[in-house]
PAPA-500056 format. One record per residue: residue in one letter; x, y, z of N, C-alpha, C, O in turn. Coordinates in pm, whole numbers, plus 50000, padded with zeros to 5 digits. Layout:
residues N
AXYZXYZXYZXYZ...
This chain:
residues 414
M500724986149978500244999850030500445010349983500835006349874S500535025549973501345035349944500905043050061500805038050173V500685054150036500315067950096498345072450123497505076150041D498255070050265497365075850284497055086050375497575085650487V496015098550335496395110250412494955110650496493855107950447V495105112950579493385113850687493415133650727494135138650814T492695139350660492665154150672491645160850730490485160150690F492225171250878490975175450965491215191750884492135195150810G490145198650927490655212950909489905216450775489145210150702C490335226450774490505240650661490505231350510490685219450486R490265241950435490605240450254492085236150253492495227550174L492885242450342494055247350278494505234050364495045227450275N494575229150440495095211750474494325200950382494795190450339A493105205950364492745197850205493955197650108494545187050087A494405210950039495025215649916496305208349986496535196949946E497115213650082498195206850110498195190150090498935184850007S497305182850172497285173350182497875162650068498615152950084E497285167749952498005163149794499315163949774499995154449737V499865178249800501045176449811501965168049896502985162949849I501475166250053501695154650130501535142650065502595136650083R500815136150002501155124049947501785124449850502365114049822R501955135849760502885131849678504355130749706505045124249628E504945137149821506125140349837506485126849903507485121349857A505755119850014505565110750092505915101049996506995095150002E505195099249919505405083549790506305087949718506745077849662R507025099149674508295102249631509755095049690510645087949643A509325103849871510645095549927510555084149988511135081650094G509945077549935509395062349930508765054250067509025042650098W507825063950144507155061050190505615047150148504715047750065R505855039750218504785029450178504435022850271505225018950357D502715019250272502205013850382502245023850540502485019950654T501915036650493501525049450559500555056850566500545064350468V499675058650637499135072450698499335080750797499485078850917V499335095150697499515105750733498065114950820497135120150758V498165115050914497015124050967497375140650956498375145751007N496495146750891497005161250852496305171450982495385177750928T496375174451092495835177051195495255194051164495615201351072C494265197151273494235208351302493965215051445493365209751538A494495227051442494455231851607493705244851628494115252851713V492445247651541491825258351573491025254451714490605265151758T490675244651794489795242051888490595228651992491135218151956A490465232152077490945218752163490025205852113490665195552134E489195204052076488305197252025488655184151909488595171851894A489175200651824489685194651659491205186151751491405174051744V491825192851806493455182651843492675172551939493525164851984R491395169351991491195159552083490615143851971490715131951999Q489955151451826489385144851698490615137251654490515125551620A492065145151653493015140851586493995129451693494775120451664R493685132951779494215117751872493515110651892493895105051995Q492405105451852491005097551891491475087251722491545075551684A491725103351661491895092651507493265084251479493515075751394I493825088251552495155083151541495635068451607496445059951568R494665069551740494355058551806493285046851753493215035351797A492855049851698491565043451609492735040251426492205032851343L493565043851406494185044851315495225032451339495225024251247R495955030151429497025021451483495835007451494496294996151472R494695008551519494184993551577493874992551489494424982351448A493014998051384492804992951219493834987151197493824974951211R495084994151156496184994151082497404986251144498354989251071P497734979551220498524977551340500194976751237501234980551292Q500214972351113501504975151034501824987050992503024988050966A501174996750976500815008850894501995018450941502005019051064K502765024350895503355037550972502115049251016501015050450963I502565055851108501635069751113502485078051132503475076351202V502075092551046502805102951074501695111551128500475110051125V502515121851181501075132851202501965145251187503075147751234T501035153251095501875165851075500195179651131499295179051214G500535187651050499525197151011499775206251169500735204651245C498505216851188498665228751273498895220351461499435225251560A498385210251447498315210151598500005202851618500885206351696A500005193151527501565190051512502795197251528503845193151577Q502455211551466503425226651522503125227551623504115225951694T502255229351680501845240251821502065230951921502755236252008E501715215851958501835208152014502815195752006502675186152081P503635196351929504955180851869504445173551983503575165251958Q504915175452139505665165152233504065158052264503865146552302A503375165252243502025159652273501725147152237501335138052310F501975147052086502425138551946503485127251934503425116251880V504605134552014505615124452009505385111152176506025100852199A504565115752236504565109952364503375101352341502795094952429M503005101852198501955088152181502535075452107502985076751994A502535062152175502865053952129502105048751998502685039651939E500875053251942500725051451833501035058151716500665053851606A501805070151732502535077351631504495072151619505365067351692D504325076751486506095069951434506565076751371507635074151315Q505955087851358507025104551320505535115151314504365114151278V506525126051380505755139251329506665146451287507875146751304L505455156151188506875163051102505645176651106504465174351081G506165190951142505745204451124505105210850974504845204950869N505035218150993503825225250898504515227450748504005227350636A505825229450791506555233850698507395218050631507755214850517E507425213250722508445200150690507245191450587507695186250486K506045190450609505075180550579505605184850397505915177650303L505555193550406505545198450217506975199650172507535206150083S507205194550226509375192350210509385179850150508605171950203A510065175250050510935165149979511975160950052512225148950061A512805171750121514025166250208513605159850338513815148350376A512925170250402512285166550510511825150750534512205144050630W510665144450401510045131650398511615120150442511945112250531A512245126450301513665117150266514105115650444513855105150503R514585124350497515425125650629514675116150720515135106150776A512905122950729512465112550840512765094150802512755085050885Q512945093350698513225075650659514455073850704514825062250691L515575084050773516525076050803516415072450935515865078351028A517035061150931517185051951075517875062751192517815057151301D518375073551201518645078751289517945092351310518585099851384A516855097051265516245106551261515185104651392514625094451431P515125118851443514415121751542512755116851510512185118151402K512345112851596510575112251620510235126051553510025126551432A510195136451627509495147351584510695159951428511915161051421I510175163051384511045170451328510105180351281509325179651186V510365192651389509495203951394510155215451382510445219551495N510635224651272511165237551312510395249451327509175250451315D511225258551353510665274251405509545280051248510085284251146I508325279251258507305281351183507745295851166507845298851047M508105308351271507735316251219509545318451153510125329351150A509835311751130511605319951046511515311150861512455308350786V509945308850841509735304950722509005317450660507915322350693T509915321550559509765333650512508725335350379507995344750348E508945323250318508205319650150507755312050156508165302850227T506125310650050505635300950006505305295349904504305297349836A506295286649885506325280849761505155272649663504405263549699A505235278249544503535272949477504005257049470505145254749429H503105245549512503185235349512502405225749399501545217949442L502715226449247501785224349159500685208749188501155197449199V499335211849196499225202849217498015199549139497015206549155D497975187349037496995189148902496005177948919495355173348825A495905173949034494295163349077494305160449236495325158149301F492995160849285492615160749402492385144749416492375140249302T492235136849489491915124549479490435121049578490295120449700G489585119449481488045122449502487455130349514486535130549596R487695138649448487125157249464486625162249325487365156949242T485955167849279485395175049147485645191449175485265199449090R486225195649284486045205849308487985211749340488385211449456A488525214449279490105217949299490305227949436489405235149480F491185227249472491805238449608493345241049540494215233349498V493225253249549494735258949558495555275449651495355286849693Q496265267249639497075276849786497585289049689498215288849583V496995301049778497395313749733498315318449826499325323849782Q498155317449958498775323250123498645317850202497515313350223N499675314950290499805307850458500035317350511500295328350463G499945313850628500255321350780499465334650805498515337050731C499715341750885498655354850985499445364251025500515362951084D498875374650990500035388651049499195393751187499625400951277H497845387651175497535393451282497485388751420498015377751407R497125390251574497255384951630495435383351720495205390151820C494585375551673493505376151739493485370851887493945359451899T493065376651996492925370552107493075352652091493995344552097F491695352252069491665334152086492445325451954492005314551917C493295329951909493725320551770495105316651791495995324251829I495225303051762496675296951754497315294351641498405288951620I496275300151552496915291851424497655304851405497935306851523P498225316151334499405321451354500825314851380501845316451313F500625305551514501695300051573501915283951506502915277151527G501025280751441501175266551393501335270251165501665262251078R501035281651157501375284751047502565297351001503165297950894G502675307051122503775315851093503235324051026502105322050981N503985336451001504205345050946503045349150803502845339150734S502375360450758501575357050596502455359650519503205369150541R502585351950410503745350150274503005348150180501955344050229S502885348850034502135348749930503155336249823504335332949823V501555330949718502335327749596502445335849498501265338649475P503085341749423503355347849300502115342149214501745330649193M501495357449164500375354449088500475346348953499455341248906G501935344648876502495333448712501895320448828500775315548815A502725316848923502485305748962501335300848974501155289348937V500385307549024498545302249097498135300948932497695290548882V498335311148874497785311948729498155297548686497425287948712D499235296348625499935281248594499175268348668498785258448606D498995270548841498735259248847496965258048834496555246548823I496285265348835494935266748799495025263048650494375252748632R495455266448565496005260048404495875247348400495195241548315A496755240048522496835223848497495775217048502495445206748442L495065225948607493725216648683492755220348558492345210248502V492295232948501491485227048436491675219048285490875211348231A492845223048242493365208748151493025196048197493005186948114N492725193348323492355180548348491205178548416490875169648494G490645188248374489355184948367488385191948505487265188248538Y489015200348555488375204948688487435217548650487905224348559R486465221248692485475231248678485165238648757484445248348737E485655235148868485745249048985486935249649057487315238949105V487645260049079488715260249194488095269249300487035275149285V488915269749413488755276749532490285279149592491185271249620L490185292249599491675298049593491525298549802490765303349886T492765290249797492925292249977494275295550010495355296449953G493725297050142495295299750266494315309750407493145312750429V495525311850466495025311250623494155327550626493115329650689D494725335350563494325348050542494325353350417495245360350376I493395350650355493745351450173493685369150134494375376150059T492785371450202492765388550226493705397650265493655409850280S494685388350280495635397750339497105395550225498235399250259Y496805388650089497545384049976497885394949901497125404249874G499415393349855500175399549812501005411249885501825416549811A500945415649999501635424650068502995422450059503585432950085D503635414650037504835406350062505515405049923506745405849917L504715403049803505035406549682505295417949618504615427949640P506395417949521506755427849434505465439149404504825431849328G505025445949408503605458249404502875454249479501715458349482A503265446149552501865444749643500685442949610499735447449674P500585434949488499205431249441498275425149544498635416149619K496775431849543495505424649626494925416349596494785413549477L494385409549691493175395249627492345398149499491985390149413G492085413049505491245414249389491875409749225491515402549132T493395421749266493785415649106494625404149073495095403048960L494875394249176494965383049140493505375749108493555368849005V492485375749161491455369549100491185376549008490465380949098K490955384148894491295393448776491945390048673491695390548553Q493265384548766493985377648633494185360348621494925354448542I493505356048698493125344448697491985340248577492035330048509L490655353948570489725350648510490525355848355490365348248260K490975362648343491665372248221492545358948190492375356848070H493255350648234494815340548180494025328148151494135323248039V492945320448272492385314248245491235315048175490365313548260P490645316548054489445317447990488685303948032487545305548076Q489105292848026488375281247989488085278648151487695267148169L488165285948265488015278048383486195282548414485835294248406P485335272848445483775279548442483715287948597483135298748609R484215283048676483895285248847485135291048931485925282148964L485465302848969486095307549071485385305649196484155305649192R485995304049307485675305149412486705311849538487915309549546V486155317949604487485323349703486845317049887485755316849944S488005313749917487545305450060487345321250159487265332450109S487315318350296486995323650400487805338550365488975338150328I487085351450378487705361250379487615369450485486535367650541D488335378750543488265393150611487495402350553487885405050440S486715407050582485265415450474486205428150521486335434950419V487045435550647487585446850670488645447150566488875457950512E489485434450524490415436150403490115432950262491015432250179A488995431250236488265430650074488675440849998488425449650081D489045445949919489665450149839488735457449748487595453549771A488765465849659488035476649565487995462449451487155453449441E489185464649378488815449449318488175439549303487425435849213L488645433249436487595418949452486095423649465485175416949419L485925433849522484445441349458484065437949323483405428149287D484635448749243484575451849109484655436649009484025436048903V485205429249039485485417148980483895406148994483195399448917L483915409649135482845401949216481205398949103480495389849059A481395417049105480095426449049480075425048878479065425448808R481305423548840481105421548685481515409548653481315409848532D481995398448678482005387548620481535372148697482205366148780A480055367648637479965356948720480375343848725479735334248768R481925344048660482375331748707482935330948858483115320748925L483115341648888483615343049042482025341749109481055348949087M482135329949199480875327649254480325336749342481125345349379P478885337749401478365344649431478215339349600477095338349650H479235336849666479645332149788480255333949830481295330949772L480435340149967481585346650042481435341550204480525344950280H482565332550237482525329650397483215338850434484355340750392L482565346950528483325359250651483305350550775482585342250830S485065359750799485195360850941485035365851020485885372651077L483475363851065483015377851127483175371851301483605380251380Q482935361351344483405359951462482585363551624482825357151727A481695374051615480805378451697480245391251642480675396551540G478995397151734478335407051674478335416151793477155417151828D479045422851868479195427251987480485435051977481495428351994D480645448751951481505456051943483035456152038484245457352016L482245454252142483095451552296483955437852231485085437652183I483135428552246483385413652219484345411252097485155402052100L484235420951972485155424351869486435431251977487605427451988K485905439652030487825447452056488765437452142489975435652131R487825431752231488445420652316489395410252239490615408552252M488135401552127489005394052008489785402051995490765397152049K490185415751942491235421051862490875419451720491795415551648R490025420951678489235417051540489355429451539489235435851643R489695437351385489465453351340488305456851247488505464451152H487125451451271485695451651232485235455251333485525452251449S484115465551271483445469451406481985464351320481955465951198R480725457751397479105452451356478815462651292477905458551220V479015476551262478575481251169479555480651028478905483050926D480685478351011481195474050950480895464850856480975464750733A480445454950961480025437050908478715440550820478595435850707V477845448150871476645446050811476675453850658476155450650551A477685467650707477725473650554478195467650457477605469250350F479465458250462479645450250379478955442250291478955440550169C478195436650414477255424750347475745432950226474955429450137N476265448650328474805453050202475505456950085474985453749978T476605463450082476905466949988477475454249854477535457249735V477755443649896478165433349834476875431449787476795431649664R475475429149870474735426449806473885430249682473085425149603R474665445149717474065456749623474815456149499474415462949405L475695449949488476595445849367476365432349284476295429749164R476295425349393475695414649335474295403949398474515393949466P473325407149370472075404749441471975390749471471245388449568D472615378549404472205363349391473405360449462474025350849416V474095368349603475145364549656474575358349766473455360949810V475535348349820474835345949950476095344650027477115342349963F476175346150181477345352450248476915335050389475855332550447G478095328350391478395323150566479655329150588480455334750512A479635325550773479845333750848480885322150938480665310050928D481595325450993482245319751128482295325851279483175334151304L481445322351373481005329051476481065320951581480405310551579I482065325251721481975320451785481385323551922481415335351959A480665311052028479695312852095480315310352236480955299952246G480225318452348480635317652464481565325252474482085320352574F482435337052437483785342452430483885345552547482815344952607P485045349852627485345352852754484785366952778484915375652692T484175369052890483055385752938481945383552861480905386752918E481855379952771480425379652653479345375952808479415368252904T478335387352755477175388952834475785382452752475835379052634D474665381452828473615376352774473265386052639472975382952523A473395395152685473455409152604474265410552475473785415452372M475105407452483476465406852402476245392752322476255393152199F476075381352383475765369552273474065374252198473765370152086Q473335380952259472275383452144472175391852038471355393051947R473415399052074473655409351911474235396251866473215390251832S475175388651845475885374951750474465369451680474255367951560L473365366251810472245361251717471785369651591471625365951475D471625381451645470735391251571471545389751451471005386351346L472875392151457473375399051339473335389451233473045395651131V473465379151212472705365051145471835371451043472095370550923E470605378851096469305381951048470005395950964469725396550844E471015408851031470965418051002471945419850883471975429750809C472825407850873473805407550774473335398650668473665400750551G472285385350714471675376850640472305366650533472245362950416L473045364550676473685349350681472945338750634471735338050650T473895327050552473105315850534473735300350587473105291950652H475015299450545475825290550640476475295150751476975306350746L476585287150870476935292550934478015280150955477855268650915H479335286151040480195278251111480485284351239481135294351271V479775275051307479625280151511480955272651570481165260751545F481575278151626482745274651725481795272351866480805279651861P481825267251941482255273352074483445277952138484485271452127F483365291052217484965286952244485895278452322485505272752424S486995277452284488005264952323489055275552372489585283752298P489285274252513490685283852516491755278552456491975267052493R492565283052369493955275052349495045281952417494975294152432P496145274852464496685275652606497985289352468497905289552346G498715295852534499315304952516498355321352454499015331752448T497395321452428496625328452363495855335352500495335328552588P495895349852498495315358252537493695356852574493065365652633A493265347152539491925350252541491825340152661491125343352757A492485328552660492995321852792493245323652929493065317753036R493655332452892493765341053046492535351453099492755359953185M491165349453032490175360653073489395351753110489465339553093P488435359353174487605351853279486935342953202486785347853090Q486295328253213486225325153122484725320353189484385321153307H483745313753043482325305853122482655296553170483815292853189S481575290653199481565269953215481255264053062480515268552974R481915254953063481205247952945479865244852909479525242752792E479005244353019477705241752983477065255952910476235254652820V477495269052954477155279652910477725283952792477185293052728V478935277652748479265278652581478975266552540479465270352434K478735258252525477485248352494476165251052455475785249152339E475355255852553474095260652533473885270052429473115268552334R474835283152459475075295552373475255290452223474565295352134A476375278652193476565270952031475615264752014475405265651893Q474655256952070473365254652031472485265451946472265266651826R472125271852047471265284452037471885291451904471005295451827L473315293851859473655299351735473215289551619472735293151512R473445278051655473415268051532472005266951472471645264451358Q471135270251615469575264551580469385281451474468795280851366R469815291751515469745301751464469785302251295469015308351221G470875294251259472075288951163470785281251037470645284150918V469905269751130468575263451081468365269251029468575268850908L467765278651093466335283451044466955296550896466105299250811A468015301350887468545307650803468785302650690468605307750580L469225291950717469345278850597468205276750501468095276650378R467145274650638465925270850539465455282950496465135283750378R465365292050562464635302550449465315306550332464785314550255H466355302350311467385302450139466625292250102465735294850022L466755279850145466285269850091464975268750027464735262549924D463785278650132462515281250072462445291949994461245293049971A463065301449934462995308749836463765303249707463595307349592E464825291349755465345285749626464125276149534464295274149414V463165271949594462295262249559461905268749432461615280749432G461885260249305461225267749204462465276349086462125281148977A463645276449132464785287649120465315275548982465085263548989T465795279848904466895271948770467985272748833467965284448872R469175267148880470385270748900471305261248868471005249548892R472565264148810473905257848765475005251848871475955256648932V474345237748863475065232248977476295225448923476225221248808L477115224048973478515211348952478105200349023477775201549140T478085192748983477645177449065479495171349109480505170649039E479195167449273480325164349287480395148049299481525143349285S479535140749317479375126149340478245124249246477645134249206P477875111749203476525107649128475385110149165474425110349089E475265113949369473965120349378473685133949418472625138949454T475075139949403474955152749503475825164949397476375162049291G475755176549450476345188649404476335202349430475845202349543R476505211349408476645221849462475875235649401476615238849308T475035243149404474815254449343475735265649339476375267449442E476035276349208476875285049274476785292849404477775299249437Q475725292849478476145300649612476465289149696476335290149818F476945276749635477345265049752476465259349873476805254949983T475085261049806474305256249838473885236249800473055233749713P474315228849847474005215449857472935208849774471935210149844V472655203449683471855196949587471945180249634472945174349673R470505174549616470665162549642470105161149486469025166949478L470565154349340470245153649207468955138449223468755129549306A468435142049109466755133849100467555118849051467095108349097A468605118548969469265103948920470765108248900471355118948877P471085096848916472645097848913473235104648763472875102348648V474145112848810474995119048708476555115648741477025111048845E477175118948625478535118648590479265128748719478535138548702P480195132948835480355137448881481455150148783482135146248687G481455160148814482465169048718481345176548606481595185748528K480355171348622479195180748510478685189948554478215187348665I478405206648501477745217848530476475213848464476425211248344L475115213448571473905210148495473205223748524473395230248626D472405227248427471105241648484469875229248539469305222248456L469645228348669468535218448736467785231848804468275242648836T466095225448814465295230448851465225227349024465355215449053M465045236749137464995229349233463635225749261462855235149246A462995212649303462135206549359461275210649463460115214649474G462365208049546462155211349686463535209549767464615208049709H463365209849922464335208750009463865204550118462745208350153D464695195050206464835185350289464915189650462464575184250567G465735206050412465635212850521467605214950541468135223150616R468015209650490469195207350460470125207050320471335207550299Q469215206150256469895205750094468475207050008467365204050052L468785212549867468345216149809467535200449710468415193949655L466425195949692466325185949562466045188049450464995194149431A466705184549352466595187649204465485182349102465635170249080A464795185949059463495176748991464125170648915463575162348841
């Protein structure tokens, strides 16, 4: 057997997993499972550890390599696991030299270096994604901001961008291999370009992709920080239908004092104004958002403002995170809520998200949408809404389908 990769967390991890598989196989790894971890919450780390133990029981002879953000931020915790054979840092997991070194008899169990010392993000050309019809292209890595709840900069390092030409080349190769949709990924993609000559913005990159890869039917951007969205990005969203009408926003909270304590750079008014502006430019746009429930010092009234933000911004797809104190972050030292309060607020926020999604699904019934088929039975609209197909269809097709109904979670095509 060759190399299998188990991926946790974000779309950037999904993109990097393809590079991991390729580099490990090139270095001669066989009968190996790589666990590409996430560190965004304590629960994500717990799930990774649980998966490692389960993999060891299921494949006692395989080598198990642990990498990703949790391996970068907590390497010794994974070194201490008897089930893990090797631990690689976030930079090392993409390095052919690191995979070769880890094969040596005298290699240490952990090869994890200072992520803050990494100053460039090289292009890793990936022309195929196992089991996927949507391709992910890394355009940026790391983050220069220091939100008080977030451990990710310590797992990913400082912000660094992939040059535009390399991104265009990667996407051109993916389209030549039959991919109909590409998703631009990174840790903080709206900070794209600050470290490149001329400091191009994300909007410039998007325009260059659409100009130089005219055969690409659908381009999508992953999570963005609305306060950093540049004028060119809004311009191309308004003018080019190939840029998908779906934006996932890093909002986190709806109360200004909590946003300040989070060290976010936008206010509630900024968030609402951004959504109104984009909706005016692109009326068919749908918004998703990350929201944290139970942040330290959050009162009932403050939490209510996060609940109300769902309607005020017109959010549809919610990613709700119960606040999880991450050791080493300022928020972990703030006065904490009980886990019961955090879980209860997260549940209420998720319920608000269920209602918001249902309203969106209700409005879609009877509409004709262009759907990218992801499996023989499922697909997604341009607004990223999941669709159950009426009959099996080959994955990777774009079809005009009328929505006959929904089941509360997904649309049902006629």
